[in-house]
C-alpha angles and dihedrals in degrees: 000000000000098000103037111154091007126125120220125193113196130181125204090030100142093094147347121019091356095055094044091048093048089052092048093047090052093047088054090057104266127136104233132209106203114201132183141133088240102085096185094050093042092052090047089054091051093044090053092051095045091048087064090056092256132130124258140135133193126231116185106226138175096205091196090067120079094211091053092049091049088049091049093053091045092049091052093050092043092053101038106015095234147033119228100169132025115193109191101199108143116119144170126193125176109188121235146101123271091267095045099050120087125226087252090055090052095045097049092047092051092044097049099037106032112012092045091057092050090049091050090051091047093055104029104039096064089054092046092049091048091054092050103272144305145189127279114195124187127195104227119166143219079266086070089064104040140007126258129198116264096016099100094148101029097053095054091044092053092044087053089054090057090055092046091050091053091049093049091048091054097042097044103029096121094051108024143031115228123190139164126212118210109201125181120225114310131196103266140135095262090065094053091078098042 
């Protein structure tokens, strides 16, 4: 098992990439902190993992809120004593052009996609460095690499994540590994309404 005795904290784990990743991390031996704003989905993710005899716990988190992110990191350390992997996966993407989106649409997308990842880094990386290192993974997107019509807030947020990943990789290279994944659309519930 690749992650035996490791602790993984993952955001946006109530469905989609987050849920599948949480399941895979647990199957590879990790203890997993599943976080999401969606309590029902988050608990379903944990229940599925635990039903396989594996270790996971749910922490309800609004990743756009500094106090919640601090609480998430603290809950992980309180339960497991360490964090080996952070997977910043939460996202929000209202569709619309620059003139169609509201300020609230813009703000929540930036908070959940970009600011949340910075807050996770701010609070988790010092702990990871202190314990000798770790891995910080960010879910970017093909939207990080090129623009798409009707994603006037999501594309810039994901492009910002690419820049943040590069910065983290440079600043923490001796103590931490920082990577971004850039998936294309996947079959998940969020797409059913688009």
